[in-house]
N, C-alpha and C positions, 0 to 999 in steps of 0.2 A: 712731769709723765709716770703712772704707778707702776710698783711694785712686777716687774719682771716676774712669769714661772717658770724663768730656763737658767735662776741665781745658783739652782740647788741647793735652795729653802725654800722650794715648793709646801713642805709639812707642816714649816711654821705662821706660812698665809692659808693655808687651806684645809690645813688633819685629818678632812673627811674627806675631801679628796681622793685622799693619798695615803688612805685605809682603802676608800670602795676599791681605789685601779689594786690594791697591794689583794686582796680580797679574788678579784672577777681575776688576775694574774694566778691565783692559787689554786682556782674552781678547775680556771681553762687550762691550765699546764694536767690538774687531776685526773679530769676529763679528757686528754690527750693519752694518757694511761689506762683508762678503759680500757676492758677489749672486747670486743663484742663477743659475745659468742654465735659462733653458728653451728646449726642443726649439721650433725652427719645424715644423708640421703643414699638412697637404688637410688641407680643412673634414671635419670627420667625415658620412656619413651622414644621419648622425639628429640631426646640427641643431638650434636649433629656439631665433628669436630669442629673449633671456632680459625680461621684462617693457618695459624701457627703448627697448629695440629694439623689439616690436612699439606700445606709446605715440608713438615716432617714426616708425616707417613709415603706421601707421594718422592721427596726425595731419597727416601731408603729403598725406591721400587716398589711403598706398600701401595692397596685401592686403600683411602685412608675411611672412604662410608662401610665399606665389607667390612675392618681393621675395626672400628665403630661398632655394629650389629656383632664381632666377638664379642670384642669388649665390654658392652651391655650385656648381652647370655651370658659371660661368664660372670662375671661379678653380680649379674640380680640374680643368675643362677642359684650362689651359696648364700647370701645373704648380705654380702658386704659392701661396705657405706663410706661416703666420704663427702671431703667439705666441697671438694672442687674437682669435680667428675676435668675439665681439660686438664691439668694435672695429671687428672688421672689415667689418658686416654694416652698424652703422652707418654709416661711413663709406660703404658703398656707396649705402644711404639717401640719403645726404645730395648724393653724386653724379649721383643720380636729379634729383634734383629742380636740382639744377646743370644737367644736363640736357637735362632736362625746358623753361626756366627759356628757357635760348637758343636752341631751337626757335622761339619763339614769335617 
């Protein structure tokens, strides 16, 4: 029976393989740490809230599509750009609820 690759001496038997494996692991680890920079953009005019945002708005008694239109008009009107439009919409809904409670 030949030498086993599972005996802890792989580096002695196949040093190139171990070195290549270490390099690949290092490269993969570096790639995992690289963050892709996403550009901030205005709300697209055809933006529609996703299911999560729609349920949130309707759960608070708001019309999701009416609020989306208001959110788009407000933010695009003043030139605000965002990374995540869905998250911005959900923030809009939370703020609307907060403002409504403060008026009481």
